[in-house]
Biopython code that builds the backbone (N, CA, C, O; Angstrom):
import numpy as np
from Bio.PDB.StructureBuilder import StructureBuilder

atoms = [
    (1, "MET", "N", (-0.639, 50.623, -67.582)),
    (1, "MET", "CA", (-0.867, 49.729, -66.460)),
    (1, "MET", "C", (0.453, 49.172, -65.965)),
    (1, "MET", "O", (1.412, 49.008, -66.721)),
    (2, "ARG", "N", (0.472, 48.893, -64.704)),
    (2, "ARG", "CA", (1.677, 48.299, -64.140)),
    (2, "ARG", "C", (1.818, 46.859, -64.619)),
    (2, "ARG", "O", (0.832, 46.182, -64.907)),
    (3, "LEU", "N", (3.035, 46.421, -64.694)),
    (3, "LEU", "CA", (3.329, 45.067, -65.145)),
    (3, "LEU", "C", (2.682, 44.026, -64.246)),
    (3, "LEU", "O", (2.188, 43.007, -64.728)),
    (4, "SER", "N", (2.682, 44.276, -62.942)),
    (4, "SER", "CA", (2.103, 43.305, -62.010)),
    (4, "SER", "C", (0.603, 43.142, -62.228)),
    (4, "SER", "O", (0.067, 42.046, -62.065)),
    (5, "VAL", "N", (-0.072, 44.221, -62.594)),
    (5, "VAL", "CA", (-1.508, 44.128, -62.873)),
    (5, "VAL", "C", (-1.742, 43.273, -64.114)),
    (5, "VAL", "O", (-2.645, 42.437, -64.137)),
    (6, "LEU", "N", (-0.932, 43.483, -65.136)),
    (6, "LEU", "CA", (-1.071, 42.688, -66.351)),
    (6, "LEU", "C", (-0.777, 41.210, -66.097)),
    (6, "LEU", "O", (-1.467, 40.340, -66.629)),
    (7, "ILE", "N", (0.236, 40.925, -65.292)),
    (7, "ILE", "CA", (0.564, 39.532, -64.964)),
    (7, "ILE", "C", (-0.570, 38.904, -64.163)),
    (7, "ILE", "O", (-0.932, 37.753, -64.405)),
    (8, "SER", "N", (-1.134, 39.645, -63.212)),
    (8, "SER", "CA", (-2.233, 39.134, -62.401)),
    (8, "SER", "C", (-3.458, 38.828, -63.257)),
    (8, "SER", "O", (-4.086, 37.781, -63.100)),
    (9, "ILE", "N", (-3.791, 39.734, -64.151)),
    (9, "ILE", "CA", (-4.926, 39.504, -65.051)),
    (9, "ILE", "C", (-4.653, 38.291, -65.929)),
    (9, "ILE", "O", (-5.541, 37.468, -66.146)),
    (10, "GLY", "N", (-3.425, 38.177, -66.436)),
    (10, "GLY", "CA", (-3.065, 37.035, -67.269)),
    (10, "GLY", "C", (-3.188, 35.718, -66.523)),
    (10, "GLY", "O", (-3.719, 34.751, -67.070)),
    (11, "LEU", "N", (-2.705, 35.658, -65.276)),
    (11, "LEU", "CA", (-2.814, 34.432, -64.485)),
    (11, "LEU", "C", (-4.273, 34.073, -64.218)),
    (11, "LEU", "O", (-4.647, 32.901, -64.265)),
    (12, "PHE", "N", (-5.090, 35.076, -63.939)),
    (12, "PHE", "CA", (-6.510, 34.825, -63.700)),
    (12, "PHE", "C", (-7.193, 34.286, -64.952)),
    (12, "PHE", "O", (-7.975, 33.338, -64.881)),
    (13, "VAL", "N", (-6.896, 34.893, -66.093)),
    (13, "VAL", "CA", (-7.500, 34.448, -67.358)),
    (13, "VAL", "C", (-7.049, 33.032, -67.704)),
    (13, "VAL", "O", (-7.855, 32.218, -68.156)),
    (14, "VAL", "N", (-5.769, 32.731, -67.497)),
    (14, "VAL", "CA", (-5.269, 31.377, -67.761)),
    (14, "VAL", "C", (-5.977, 30.374, -66.849)),
    (14, "VAL", "O", (-6.365, 29.296, -67.298)),
    (15, "GLY", "N", (-6.146, 30.723, -65.574)),
    (15, "GLY", "CA", (-6.851, 29.843, -64.647)),
    (15, "GLY", "C", (-8.290, 29.595, -65.074)),
    (15, "GLY", "O", (-8.775, 28.465, -65.013)),
    (16, "ALA", "N", (-8.970, 30.649, -65.504)),
    (16, "ALA", "CA", (-10.352, 30.488, -65.980)),
    (16, "ALA", "C", (-10.391, 29.634, -67.240)),
    (16, "ALA", "O", (-11.288, 28.807, -67.404)),
    (17, "PHE", "N", (-9.428, 29.831, -68.124)),
    (17, "PHE", "CA", (-9.367, 29.052, -69.360)),
    (17, "PHE", "C", (-9.127, 27.571, -69.068)),
    (17, "PHE", "O", (-9.771, 26.705, -69.660)),
    (18, "VAL", "N", (-8.201, 27.286, -68.156)),
    (18, "VAL", "CA", (-7.925, 25.896, -67.771)),
    (18, "VAL", "C", (-9.167, 25.263, -67.159)),
    (18, "VAL", "O", (-9.497, 24.117, -67.463)),
    (19, "PHE", "N", (-9.850, 26.000, -66.305)),
    (19, "PHE", "CA", (-11.072, 25.485, -65.683)),
    (19, "PHE", "C", (-12.132, 25.168, -66.732)),
    (19, "PHE", "O", (-12.760, 24.111, -66.683)),
    (20, "LEU", "N", (-12.330, 26.077, -67.676)),
    (20, "LEU", "CA", (-13.341, 25.838, -68.718)),
    (20, "LEU", "C", (-12.954, 24.685, -69.638)),
    (20, "LEU", "O", (-13.814, 23.911, -70.060)),
    (21, "LEU", "N", (-11.667, 24.567, -69.950)),
    (21, "LEU", "CA", (-11.224, 23.414, -70.745)),
    (21, "LEU", "C", (-11.536, 22.104, -70.034)),
    (21, "LEU", "O", (-12.014, 21.148, -70.644)),
    (22, "GLN", "N", (-11.259, 22.077, -68.743)),
    (22, "GLN", "CA", (-11.531, 20.859, -67.981)),
    (22, "GLN", "C", (-13.028, 20.598, -67.896)),
    (22, "GLN", "O", (-13.467, 19.451, -67.983)),
    (23, "LEU", "N", (-13.800, 21.641, -67.728)),
    (23, "LEU", "CA", (-15.248, 21.494, -67.617)),
    (23, "LEU", "C", (-15.850, 20.908, -68.887)),
    (23, "LEU", "O", (-16.744, 20.065, -68.816)),
    (24, "TRP", "N", (-15.375, 21.342, -70.040)),
    (24, "TRP", "CA", (-15.964, 20.910, -71.300)),
    (24, "TRP", "C", (-15.291, 19.687, -71.911)),
    (24, "TRP", "O", (-15.959, 18.890, -72.570)),
    (25, "PHE", "N", (-13.987, 19.518, -71.710)),
    (25, "PHE", "CA", (-13.271, 18.467, -72.436)),
    (25, "PHE", "C", (-12.563, 17.436, -71.562)),
    (25, "PHE", "O", (-12.116, 16.416, -72.085)),
    (26, "SER", "N", (-12.443, 17.655, -70.270)),
    (26, "SER", "CA", (-11.801, 16.721, -69.328)),
    (26, "SER", "C", (-10.411, 16.280, -69.801)),
    (26, "SER", "O", (-10.165, 15.091, -70.007)),
    (27, "PHE", "N", (-9.522, 17.237, -69.968)),
    (27, "PHE", "CA", (-8.164, 16.947, -70.399)),
    (27, "PHE", "C", (-7.317, 16.296, -69.307)),
    (27, "PHE", "O", (-6.459, 15.464, -69.604)),
    (28, "TRP", "N", (-7.549, 16.664, -68.055)),
    (28, "TRP", "CA", (-6.681, 16.236, -66.963)),
    (28, "TRP", "C", (-7.472, 15.454, -65.920)),
    (28, "TRP", "O", (-8.695, 15.563, -65.831)),
    (29, "SER", "N", (-6.747, 14.668, -65.141)),
    (29, "SER", "CA", (-7.379, 14.006, -64.002)),
    (29, "SER", "C", (-7.667, 15.072, -62.938)),
    (29, "SER", "O", (-7.060, 16.142, -62.965)),
    (30, "PRO", "N", (-8.574, 14.799, -62.010)),
    (30, "PRO", "CA", (-8.874, 15.799, -60.972)),
    (30, "PRO", "C", (-7.641, 16.219, -60.158)),
    (30, "PRO", "O", (-7.535, 17.376, -59.754)),
    (31, "GLU", "N", (-6.717, 15.290, -59.918)),
    (31, "GLU", "CA", (-5.525, 15.626, -59.144)),
    (31, "GLU", "C", (-4.631, 16.609, -59.897)),
    (31, "GLU", "O", (-4.111, 17.559, -59.311)),
    (32, "ILE", "N", (-4.459, 16.379, -61.181)),
    (32, "ILE", "CA", (-3.622, 17.279, -61.999)),
    (32, "ILE", "C", (-4.286, 18.649, -62.125)),
    (32, "ILE", "O", (-3.613, 19.676, -62.038)),
    (33, "LEU", "N", (-5.600, 18.665, -62.328)),
    (33, "LEU", "CA", (-6.313, 19.941, -62.417)),
    (33, "LEU", "C", (-6.157, 20.726, -61.122)),
    (33, "LEU", "O", (-5.924, 21.934, -61.146)),
    (34, "TYR", "N", (-6.283, 20.044, -60.001)),
    (34, "TYR", "CA", (-6.116, 20.696, -58.708)),
    (34, "TYR", "C", (-4.714, 21.292, -58.580)),
    (34, "TYR", "O", (-4.558, 22.415, -58.100)),
    (35, "LYS", "N", (-3.707, 20.554, -59.002)),
    (35, "LYS", "CA", (-2.332, 21.048, -58.940)),
    (35, "LYS", "C", (-2.134, 22.259, -59.842)),
    (35, "LYS", "O", (-1.484, 23.228, -59.448)),
    (36, "ILE", "N", (-2.688, 22.210, -61.046)),
    (36, "ILE", "CA", (-2.549, 23.330, -61.984)),
    (36, "ILE", "C", (-3.220, 24.580, -61.419)),
    (36, "ILE", "O", (-2.616, 25.652, -61.395)),
    (37, "LEU", "N", (-4.473, 24.444, -60.962)),
    (37, "LEU", "CA", (-5.200, 25.600, -60.451)),
    (37, "LEU", "C", (-4.582, 26.130, -59.156)),
    (37, "LEU", "O", (-4.563, 27.341, -58.931)),
    (38, "THR", "N", (-4.083, 25.246, -58.313)),
    (38, "THR", "CA", (-3.417, 25.696, -57.091)),
    (38, "THR", "C", (-2.147, 26.463, -57.417)),
    (38, "THR", "O", (-1.876, 27.498, -56.808)),
    (39, "THR", "N", (-1.371, 25.974, -58.363)),
    (39, "THR", "CA", (-0.149, 26.661, -58.773)),
    (39, "THR", "C", (-0.464, 28.046, -59.331)),
    (39, "THR", "O", (0.197, 29.025, -58.985)),
    (40, "LEU", "N", (-1.468, 28.124, -60.190)),
    (40, "LEU", "CA", (-1.854, 29.427, -60.742)),
    (40, "LEU", "C", (-2.341, 30.366, -59.645)),
    (40, "LEU", "O", (-2.027, 31.556, -59.663)),
    (41, "GLY", "N", (-3.100, 29.845, -58.697)),
    (41, "GLY", "CA", (-3.583, 30.665, -57.589)),
    (41, "GLY", "C", (-2.461, 31.180, -56.714)),
    (41, "GLY", "O", (-2.467, 32.343, -56.310)),
    (42, "VAL", "N", (-1.494, 30.321, -56.416)),
    (42, "VAL", "CA", (-0.357, 30.738, -55.596)),
    (42, "VAL", "C", (0.468, 31.794, -56.335)),
    (42, "VAL", "O", (0.884, 32.787, -55.736)),
    (43, "LEU", "N", (0.703, 31.586, -57.621)),
    (43, "LEU", "CA", (1.443, 32.581, -58.399)),
    (43, "LEU", "C", (0.700, 33.920, -58.420)),
    (43, "LEU", "O", (1.325, 34.976, -58.322)),
    (44, "LEU", "N", (-0.607, 33.881, -58.546)),
    (44, "LEU", "CA", (-1.411, 35.098, -58.542)),
    (44, "LEU", "C", (-1.262, 35.834, -57.216)),
    (44, "LEU", "O", (-1.070, 37.050, -57.202)),
    (45, "VAL", "N", (-1.348, 35.118, -56.116)),
    (45, "VAL", "CA", (-1.212, 35.738, -54.795)),
    (45, "VAL", "C", (0.195, 36.308, -54.613)),
    (45, "VAL", "O", (0.352, 37.406, -54.079)),
    (46, "VAL", "N", (1.204, 35.581, -55.046)),
    (46, "VAL", "CA", (2.584, 36.065, -54.918)),
    (46, "VAL", "C", (2.767, 37.359, -55.698)),
    (46, "VAL", "O", (3.363, 38.306, -55.185)),
    (47, "VAL", "N", (2.271, 37.416, -56.910)),
    (47, "VAL", "CA", (2.404, 38.637, -57.721)),
    (47, "VAL", "C", (1.683, 39.801, -57.050)),
    (47, "VAL", "O", (2.209, 40.914, -57.010)),
    (48, "LEU", "N", (0.492, 39.557, -56.526)),
    (48, "LEU", "CA", (-0.256, 40.633, -55.873)),
    (48, "LEU", "C", (0.447, 41.113, -54.606)),
    (48, "LEU", "O", (0.508, 42.316, -54.354)),
    (49, "VAL", "N", (0.974, 40.197, -53.815)),
    (49, "VAL", "CA", (1.661, 40.591, -52.577)),
    (49, "VAL", "C", (2.948, 41.358, -52.888)),
    (49, "VAL", "O", (3.220, 42.384, -52.264)),
    (50, "VAL", "N", (3.731, 40.874, -53.837)),
    (50, "VAL", "CA", (4.970, 41.573, -54.201)),
    (50, "VAL", "C", (4.653, 42.962, -54.742)),
    (50, "VAL", "O", (5.352, 43.925, -54.430)),
    (51, "SER", "N", (3.609, 43.068, -55.544)),
    (51, "SER", "CA", (3.209, 44.367, -56.085)),
    (51, "SER", "C", (2.805, 45.326, -54.963)),
    (51, "SER", "O", (3.212, 46.488, -54.947)),
    (52, "PHE", "N", (2.009, 44.826, -54.037)),
    (52, "PHE", "CA", (1.555, 45.665, -52.928)),
    (52, "PHE", "C", (2.722, 46.112, -52.055)),
    (52, "PHE", "O", (2.814, 47.285, -51.694)),
    (53, "VAL", "N", (3.606, 45.191, -51.717)),
    (53, "VAL", "CA", (4.736, 45.523, -50.850)),
    (53, "VAL", "C", (5.670, 46.520, -51.532)),
    (53, "VAL", "O", (6.148, 47.453, -50.886)),
    (54, "SER", "N", (5.934, 46.339, -52.813)),
    (54, "SER", "CA", (6.812, 47.286, -53.506)),
    (54, "SER", "C", (6.171, 48.664, -53.609)),
    (54, "SER", "O", (6.860, 49.678, -53.498)),
    (55, "LYS", "N", (4.867, 48.708, -53.819)),
    (55, "LYS", "CA", (4.164, 49.994, -53.878)),
    (55, "LYS", "C", (4.231, 50.698, -52.528)),
    (55, "LYS", "O", (4.489, 51.900, -52.465)),
    (56, "GLU", "N", (4.001, 49.960, -51.457)),
    (56, "GLU", "CA", (4.060, 50.545, -50.126)),
    (56, "GLU", "C", (5.473, 51.009, -49.784)),
    (56, "GLU", "O", (5.651, 52.046, -49.146)),
    (57, "ALA", "N", (6.470, 50.248, -50.203)),
    (57, "ALA", "CA", (7.859, 50.642, -49.937)),
    (57, "ALA", "C", (8.196, 51.940, -50.659)),
    (57, "ALA", "O", (8.866, 52.805, -50.095)),
    (58, "LYS", "N", (7.743, 52.084, -51.887)),
    (58, "LYS", "CA", (7.992, 53.326, -52.632)),
    (58, "LYS", "C", (7.307, 54.512, -51.963)),
    (58, "LYS", "O", (7.891, 55.590, -51.850)),
    (59, "GLU", "N", (6.065, 54.311, -51.520)),
    (59, "GLU", "CA", (5.345, 55.401, -50.865)),
    (59, "GLU", "C", (5.985, 55.772, -49.530)),
    (59, "GLU", "O", (6.064, 56.951, -49.186)),
    (60, "THR", "N", (6.437, 54.785, -48.790)),
    (60, "THR", "CA", (7.116, 55.049, -47.519)),
    (60, "THR", "C", (8.418, 55.808, -47.759)),
    (60, "THR", "O", (8.732, 56.752, -47.034)),
    (61, "GLU", "N", (9.165, 55.404, -48.764)),
    (61, "GLU", "CA", (10.420, 56.083, -49.106)),
    (61, "GLU", "C", (10.147, 57.547, -49.485)),
    (61, "GLU", "O", (10.883, 58.449, -49.086)),
    (62, "ARG", "N", (9.094, 57.760, -50.250)),
    (62, "ARG", "CA", (8.735, 59.120, -50.667)),
    (62, "ARG", "C", (8.366, 59.964, -49.464)),
    (62, "ARG", "O", (8.764, 61.126, -49.391)),
    (63, "LEU", "N", (7.621, 59.417, -48.519)),
    (63, "LEU", "CA", (7.245, 60.164, -47.330)),
    (63, "LEU", "C", (8.448, 60.431, -46.430)),
    (63, "LEU", "O", (8.544, 61.503, -45.833)),
    (64, "ASN", "N", (9.356, 59.481, -46.328)),
    (64, "ASN", "CA", (10.558, 59.656, -45.498)),
    (64, "ASN", "C", (11.502, 60.691, -46.089)),
    (64, "ASN", "O", (12.239, 61.345, -45.351)),
    (65, "ASP", "N", (11.492, 60.848, -47.399)),
    (65, "ASP", "CA", (12.351, 61.848, -48.040)),
    (65, "ASP", "C", (11.782, 63.258, -47.953)),
    (65, "ASP", "O", (12.449, 64.225, -48.319)),
    (66, "GLY", "N", (10.547, 63.374, -47.467)),
    (66, "GLY", "CA", (9.941, 64.692, -47.338)),
    (66, "GLY", "C", (9.133, 65.115, -48.548)),
    (66, "GLY", "O", (8.653, 66.247, -48.600)),
    (67, "HIS", "N", (8.974, 64.248, -49.507)),
    (67, "HIS", "CA", (8.140, 64.562, -50.668)),
    (67, "HIS", "C", (6.742, 64.034, -50.406)),
    (67, "HIS", "O", (6.393, 62.919, -50.796)),
    (68, "ASP", "N", (5.943, 64.865, -49.731)),
    (68, "ASP", "CA", (4.585, 64.442, -49.383)),
    (68, "ASP", "C", (3.741, 64.266, -50.634)),
    (68, "ASP", "O", (4.028, 64.815, -51.697)),
    (69, "LEU", "N", (2.686, 63.475, -50.462)),
    (69, "LEU", "CA", (1.789, 63.251, -51.596)),
    (69, "LEU", "C", (1.083, 64.525, -51.872)),
    (69, "LEU", "O", (0.266, 64.591, -52.790)),
]
sb = StructureBuilder()
sb.init_structure("model")
sb.init_model(0)
sb.init_chain("A")
sb.init_seg("    ")
for serial, (resi, resn, name, xyz) in enumerate(atoms, 1):
    if name == "N":
        sb.init_residue(resn, " ", resi, " ")
    sb.init_atom(name, np.array(xyz, "f"), 0.0, 1.0, " ", f" {name:<3s}", serial, name[0])
structure = sb.get_structure()
């Protein structure tokens, strides 16, 4: 698996874990929980976008070099 996929899965699992911890044990105030989940969500989106853009750049480079799929 690509590293970006593993990082994305890890961020999603951490977000779910934080949510469940808050649901059952109320470790954080609602404002802190919102900040934590928003940060994890933004990091997840950034990893997915960077992964997609790098994949597309590699495919474009391959097509421009004449090495068709």
